[in-house]
C-alpha positions as CSV (number, residue, x, y, z in Angstrom):
1,X,-25.6,6.7,18.0
2,X,-28.7,4.4,18.3
3,X,-30.0,2.4,15.4
4,X,-33.6,1.5,14.5
5,X,-34.6,-2.0,15.3
6,X,-33.4,-4.4,12.6
7,X,-30.6,-2.2,11.4
8,X,-26.8,-2.4,11.9
9,X,-24.9,0.9,12.0
10,X,-21.5,2.0,10.9
11,X,-20.3,5.5,11.3
12,X,-19.1,7.5,8.4
13,X,-17.9,11.1,8.1
14,X,-21.1,13.2,7.6
15,X,-23.5,10.2,7.3
16,X,-24.6,7.0,8.9
17,X,-24.7,3.6,7.2
18,X,-27.9,1.6,8.0
19,X,-28.2,-2.0,6.9
20,X,-31.8,-3.0,6.6
21,X,-31.8,-6.8,7.1
22,X,-35.4,-7.6,6.0
23,X,-35.0,-5.5,2.8
24,X,-31.4,-6.6,2.2
25,X,-30.7,-3.0,1.3
26,X,-28.1,-0.4,2.3
27,X,-29.3,3.1,3.0
28,X,-27.0,6.1,3.6
29,X,-28.9,8.7,5.7
30,X,-27.4,12.1,5.4
31,X,-27.0,13.7,8.9
32,X,-26.0,17.2,7.8
33,X,-28.7,19.3,6.2
34,X,-26.2,21.0,4.0
35,X,-23.0,20.0,2.3
36,X,-20.0,22.3,1.9
37,X,-18.9,21.7,-1.7
38,X,-15.3,21.6,-2.7
39,X,-13.8,23.8,-5.3
40,X,-15.3,23.5,-8.8
41,X,-18.9,22.6,-7.6
42,X,-21.2,25.5,-7.9
43,X,-24.4,23.7,-6.8
44,X,-25.3,20.4,-5.1
45,X,-26.3,17.7,-7.6
46,X,-27.6,14.3,-6.9
47,X,-27.0,11.6,-9.6
48,X,-27.7,7.9,-10.0
49,X,-24.6,6.1,-11.1
50,X,-23.3,2.6,-11.8
51,X,-19.9,1.7,-10.4
52,X,-17.8,0.3,-13.2
53,X,-14.4,-0.2,-11.5
54,X,-12.3,0.6,-8.4
55,X,-9.5,3.0,-8.9
56,X,-6.1,2.7,-7.3
57,X,-6.6,4.4,-4.0
58,X,-9.9,2.6,-3.3
59,X,-12.6,4.9,-4.8
60,X,-15.3,3.5,-7.0
61,X,-15.4,4.8,-10.6
62,X,-18.6,5.7,-12.4
63,X,-19.3,7.8,-15.4
64,X,-21.8,10.6,-16.0
65,X,-22.0,11.8,-19.6
66,X,-18.5,10.3,-20.2
67,X,-16.9,12.1,-17.2
68,X,-15.3,9.9,-14.5
69,X,-16.9,10.3,-11.0
70,X,-15.0,8.9,-8.0
71,X,-17.1,7.7,-5.1
72,X,-15.5,6.1,-1.9
73,X,-16.8,3.0,-0.2
74,X,-18.5,1.6,-3.2
75,X,-17.9,-1.7,-5.1
76,X,-17.8,-2.4,-8.8
77,X,-21.3,-3.4,-10.0
78,X,-23.2,-1.4,-7.5
79,X,-25.9,1.2,-8.4
80,X,-25.8,4.2,-6.2
81,X,-27.3,7.6,-5.6
82,X,-24.5,10.1,-4.9
83,X,-24.1,13.8,-4.3
84,X,-21.4,15.6,-6.3
85,X,-18.9,17.3,-3.8
86,X,-16.3,18.4,-6.3
87,X,-16.5,18.9,-10.0
88,X,-13.7,19.6,-12.6
89,X,-13.7,19.5,-16.3
90,X,-12.4,15.9,-16.6
91,X,-13.6,14.3,-13.4
92,X,-15.9,14.7,-10.3
93,X,-16.0,13.4,-6.8
94,X,-19.1,12.4,-4.9
95,X,-20.3,10.9,-1.7
96,X,-22.9,8.1,-1.3
97,X,-26.5,9.0,-0.5
98,X,-28.0,5.6,-1.1
99,X,-27.0,2.2,-2.5
100,X,-29.8,1.1,-4.8
101,X,-28.2,-2.2,-5.7
102,X,-25.5,-3.5,-3.3
103,X,-22.8,-5.9,-4.4
104,X,-22.9,-9.4,-3.1
105,X,-19.2,-8.7,-2.2
106,X,-20.3,-6.1,0.4
107,X,-19.7,-7.1,4.0
108,X,-20.2,-5.4,7.3
109,X,-17.0,-3.5,8.4
110,X,-15.8,-4.7,11.9
111,X,-14.1,-1.4,12.7
112,X,-16.3,1.4,14.4
113,X,-14.0,4.0,12.8
114,X,-14.2,2.8,9.3
115,X,-15.3,5.5,6.9
116,X,-14.2,8.2,9.2
117,X,-10.6,7.1,9.7
118,X,-8.3,7.7,6.8
119,X,-6.5,4.4,7.1
120,X,-8.6,1.6,5.6
121,X,-10.4,1.7,2.2
122,X,-11.8,-1.8,1.8
123,X,-13.3,-3.1,5.0
124,X,-16.7,-3.1,3.3
125,X,-15.4,-5.5,0.6
126,X,-15.1,-9.3,1.0
127,X,-11.4,-10.2,1.2
128,X,-11.4,-12.4,-1.9
129,X,-12.8,-9.5,-3.9
130,X,-10.2,-7.2,-2.4
131,X,-7.5,-9.4,-3.9
132,X,-9.2,-9.3,-7.3
133,X,-9.4,-5.5,-7.2
134,X,-5.8,-5.1,-6.3
135,X,-4.5,-7.6,-8.9
136,X,-6.5,-5.8,-11.6
137,X,-5.2,-2.4,-10.4
138,X,-1.6,-3.5,-10.7
139,X,-2.2,-4.8,-14.3
140,X,-4.1,-1.6,-15.2
141,X,-1.5,0.8,-13.8
142,X,1.4,-1.0,-15.6
143,X,-0.6,-0.6,-18.9
144,X,-1.7,3.0,-18.3
145,X,1.4,4.5,-16.9
146,X,4.2,2.2,-18.0
147,X,2.6,1.4,-21.4
148,X,3.5,-2.2,-20.6
149,X,1.3,-4.7,-22.4
150,X,1.0,-8.5,-21.8
151,X,3.1,-8.4,-18.7
152,X,3.6,-11.8,-17.1
153,X,1.3,-11.4,-14.1
154,X,1.3,-14.0,-11.4
155,X,-1.5,-14.6,-8.9
156,X,-1.6,-12.1,-6.0
157,X,-0.2,-13.4,-2.7
158,X,-2.9,-13.1,0.0
159,X,-2.3,-12.2,3.6
160,X,-2.9,-15.2,6.0
161,X,-4.3,-12.6,8.4
162,X,-7.0,-10.2,7.0
163,X,-6.9,-8.3,10.3
164,X,-4.4,-8.1,13.3
165,X,-1.4,-8.2,10.9
166,X,0.3,-4.8,11.4
167,X,3.4,-5.1,13.6
168,X,3.6,-1.4,14.0
169,X,1.4,1.7,13.7
170,X,2.0,5.5,14.1
171,X,-0.6,7.3,16.1
172,X,-0.9,11.0,16.8
173,X,-1.7,12.9,20.0
174,X,-3.2,16.3,20.2
175,X,-5.2,18.0,23.0
176,X,-5.8,14.7,24.8
177,X,-6.9,12.9,21.6
178,X,-4.8,9.9,20.6
179,X,-5.6,8.2,17.3
180,X,-5.5,8.6,13.5
181,X,-6.3,11.4,11.1
182,X,-9.8,11.6,9.7
183,X,-10.3,10.8,6.0
184,X,-9.3,13.8,3.9
185,X,-8.6,15.8,7.0
186,X,-5.9,16.8,9.5
187,X,-8.4,16.4,12.4
188,X,-7.8,13.5,14.8
189,X,-10.3,10.8,15.8
190,X,-9.8,9.2,19.1
191,X,-9.0,5.5,18.5
192,X,-9.1,2.9,21.4
193,X,-8.2,-0.1,19.3
194,X,-7.1,-0.6,15.7
195,X,-8.4,-3.9,14.2
196,X,-5.6,-4.3,11.6
197,X,-2.9,-4.0,14.2
198,X,-1.5,-6.9,16.1
199,X,-2.7,-7.5,19.7
200,X,0.8,-6.5,21.0
201,X,0.5,-3.2,19.2
202,X,-3.0,-2.5,20.6
203,X,-1.6,-3.2,24.1
204,X,1.0,-0.5,23.4
205,X,-1.8,1.8,22.3
206,X,-3.8,1.1,25.4
207,X,-0.7,1.9,27.5
208,X,-0.1,5.1,25.7
209,X,-3.7,6.2,26.1
210,X,-3.6,5.6,29.8
211,X,-1.1,8.5,30.2
212,X,-1.4,12.2,29.6
213,X,1.0,12.2,26.7
214,X,2.4,15.4,25.0
215,X,1.2,16.3,21.6
216,X,3.2,14.5,18.8
217,X,3.6,11.3,16.8
218,X,4.1,7.9,18.4
219,X,5.2,4.7,16.6
220,X,4.0,1.6,18.5
221,X,5.6,-1.7,17.8
222,X,4.8,-5.3,18.5
223,X,8.4,-6.0,19.6
224,X,11.6,-4.2,20.5
225,X,14.5,-3.8,18.1
226,X,16.3,-1.2,16.0
227,X,14.1,1.7,15.0
228,X,14.6,1.2,11.3
229,X,12.4,0.5,8.4
230,X,10.8,-3.0,8.2
231,X,7.8,-4.5,6.5
232,X,4.6,-4.2,8.5
233,X,3.1,-7.6,7.7
234,X,5.5,-10.3,9.0
235,X,3.9,-13.3,7.2
236,X,3.6,-11.7,3.8
237,X,7.1,-10.2,4.1
238,X,8.4,-13.8,4.7
239,X,6.7,-14.9,1.5
240,X,8.1,-12.0,-0.4
241,X,11.6,-12.8,0.8
242,X,11.2,-16.5,-0.1
243,X,10.1,-15.6,-3.6
244,X,13.3,-13.8,-4.1
245,X,15.4,-16.5,-2.5
246,X,13.8,-19.2,-4.7
247,X,14.4,-17.2,-7.9
248,X,18.2,-17.1,-7.4
249,X,20.3,-20.2,-8.2
250,X,23.1,-21.2,-5.8
251,X,26.8,-20.4,-6.2
252,X,26.5,-16.8,-7.4
253,X,29.2,-14.1,-7.2
254,X,27.8,-10.8,-6.0
255,X,24.5,-9.5,-4.6
256,X,23.9,-5.7,-4.5
257,X,21.0,-4.9,-2.2
258,X,19.9,-1.4,-2.9
259,X,17.8,0.2,-0.1
260,X,18.8,-2.7,2.0
261,X,17.7,-1.5,5.4
262,X,19.0,-3.7,8.2
263,X,19.6,-6.5,5.7
264,X,16.2,-8.2,5.4
265,X,16.9,-9.7,2.0
266,X,20.7,-9.7,2.0
267,X,21.1,-11.8,5.1
268,X,18.7,-14.4,3.8
269,X,20.8,-14.8,0.6
270,X,24.2,-15.2,2.2
271,X,24.6,-18.8,1.3
272,X,24.0,-18.2,-2.4
273,X,26.6,-15.5,-2.9
274,X,30.3,-15.1,-2.6
275,X,29.9,-11.4,-1.6
276,X,27.0,-9.2,-0.5
277,X,26.9,-5.4,-0.6
278,X,24.1,-3.5,1.0
279,X,23.4,0.2,0.4
280,X,21.1,2.5,2.2
281,X,20.8,6.2,3.1
282,X,19.8,5.4,6.7
283,X,22.9,5.1,8.8
284,X,21.0,3.6,11.7
285,X,19.7,0.8,9.4
286,X,23.3,0.2,8.1
287,X,24.6,0.1,11.7
288,X,22.0,-2.6,12.5
289,X,23.0,-4.6,9.4
290,X,26.7,-4.4,10.4
291,X,26.1,-5.7,14.0
292,X,26.3,-9.4,13.1
293,X,27.7,-9.2,9.6
294,X,30.0,-11.9,8.3
295,X,33.2,-11.4,6.4
296,X,31.4,-11.6,3.0
297,X,29.0,-8.8,3.9
298,X,29.7,-5.1,3.3
299,X,27.2,-2.3,4.1
300,X,27.4,1.2,2.9
301,X,25.6,4.3,4.3
302,X,25.3,7.3,2.0
303,X,23.6,8.6,-1.1
304,X,22.1,5.5,-2.7
305,X,22.7,6.7,-6.3
306,X,26.3,7.5,-5.7
307,X,27.1,4.3,-3.8
308,X,25.3,2.2,-6.4
309,X,27.2,3.7,-9.3
310,X,30.5,3.2,-7.5
311,X,29.6,-0.4,-6.7
312,X,28.4,-1.5,-10.1
313,X,31.4,0.3,-11.8
314,X,33.8,-2.2,-10.1
315,X,31.9,-5.5,-10.4
316,X,31.5,-8.3,-12.9
317,X,28.0,-7.4,-14.2
318,X,27.4,-10.8,-15.7
319,X,27.6,-12.4,-12.2
320,X,25.8,-9.7,-10.3
321,X,22.2,-9.7,-9.0
322,X,20.6,-6.5,-7.9
323,X,17.7,-6.0,-5.5
324,X,16.0,-2.7,-5.3
325,X,13.4,-1.9,-2.6
326,X,12.9,1.9,-2.8
327,X,10.4,4.0,-0.9
328,X,7.1,4.9,-2.5
329,X,8.7,7.6,-4.7
330,X,10.4,4.8,-6.6
331,X,13.9,4.9,-8.2
332,X,15.3,8.3,-8.7
333,X,16.3,9.3,-12.3
334,X,20.0,8.9,-11.3
335,X,19.4,5.4,-10.0
336,X,17.4,4.4,-13.1
337,X,20.2,5.7,-15.4
338,X,22.8,3.8,-13.4
339,X,20.8,0.5,-13.6
340,X,20.2,0.9,-17.3
341,X,23.8,1.9,-18.1
342,X,25.4,-0.9,-16.2
343,X,22.7,-3.5,-16.6
344,X,23.5,-6.2,-14.1
345,X,22.4,-9.7,-15.1
346,X,19.3,-9.8,-12.9
347,X,17.1,-7.3,-11.0
348,X,14.5,-7.9,-8.3
349,X,12.4,-4.8,-7.8
350,X,10.2,-4.6,-4.7
351,X,7.7,-1.8,-4.9
352,X,5.1,-0.4,-2.5
353,X,3.7,1.9,-5.2
354,X,2.5,0.4,-8.5
355,X,2.4,3.8,-10.2
356,X,6.1,4.6,-9.6
357,X,7.0,1.0,-10.4
358,X,5.2,1.3,-13.8
359,X,7.1,4.5,-14.5
360,X,10.5,2.9,-13.6
361,X,9.8,-0.3,-15.6
362,X,9.0,1.7,-18.7
363,X,12.6,3.0,-18.6
364,X,14.2,-0.2,-17.4
365,X,12.6,-2.2,-20.1
366,X,15.1,-0.8,-22.6
367,X,17.8,-3.1,-21.1
368,X,15.7,-5.7,-19.2
369,X,13.0,-8.2,-19.9
370,X,10.2,-8.5,-17.4
371,X,10.1,-12.1,-16.3
372,X,7.2,-11.9,-13.8
373,X,5.1,-9.4,-11.8
374,X,3.7,-10.7,-8.5
375,X,1.4,-8.5,-6.4
376,X,1.4,-9.2,-2.6
377,X,-1.3,-8.1,-0.2
378,X,1.0,-6.7,2.4
379,X,-1.8,-4.3,3.6
380,X,-5.3,-5.9,3.7
381,X,-8.2,-3.6,4.1
382,X,-6.2,-0.7,2.8
383,X,-5.6,0.6,-0.7
384,X,-1.8,-0.1,-0.6
385,X,-0.3,-2.9,-2.7
386,X,3.2,-4.5,-2.7
387,X,4.6,-5.8,-6.0
388,X,7.6,-7.9,-6.8
389,X,9.0,-7.5,-10.4
390,X,11.6,-9.9,-11.6
391,X,13.7,-8.7,-14.5
392,X,16.5,-10.3,-16.6
393,X,19.0,-8.3,-18.7
394,X,18.4,-8.5,-22.4
395,X,21.2,-10.1,-24.4
């Protein structure tokens, strides 16, 4: 789509972003003549709002007569004109019409799919400010959901690579289109290159696109290896692992690695423990962990709650360290009960979802003291946040 002279353009779903250099102003020109309102909105309303904060998930938060209004692709401090697209009793959702006062933290997104693609939320935000937003979100979620006050927050760990960091992506193919889902939609957009993916991944994408592939889902990886879970940002994952390694003294008795995968943490800690037990539901990950296991390593495949209970029941809890790296759903009620009931000496909790982390810490705090909370930017440009919580059993 052509731009007027002196303007840069970035495609969004339903509108086009125009950047007027001489005026230093951002204008959102609505392409569609009408807007289909979502449930709860009886008529189209245009409002002028001040963005107060950025909610977890990436949407800006403004208030109209006390009601929260969520607006994507905005930055705290900006004044905007927005159209209400969904309205409920306690909140509303809106889309930008015009940015009256842009933030000095606003930058030009390098990706031509940004705003339409459902993957990234922050490409319009300077990276240093992304880190501030995410750190604040972790603190706020712990307070709001976990009711945890004065948590010992450490500085967020930035990613050395703001782009080209993902070592794998999953794309979808349907009717000749290969790419990602649109924002808030199950329709696909055709993606030739993903800026947050490593070059090796984009070469795999180009190769996939060169063939007439059947409809389905395709996971593209930067390197070959076992098809098991691994962190997507190699450099930040290494920092995360090193933080855990440095927090554990030498000459320890037992490490229990819960949701161990192929042994990413366990194998880095072998020199510090007499024994290591890894537990995971994924039998393929456990098989990979066993391939080069030493005599001190034991890996168990099965129901994590059951295996964890059986393991902690038989060990010296005063000399046991526990690592938990659950999926985004967090620890199940059964696992939380087991950890609280047995209370090993130390717990390192790795979370990819601050909301479920906050929920779990609220229960674990009955038996554990939170030593530190460290956010890590494992996923720059996206709304996702990794967090390491270090806990010590209360005496």
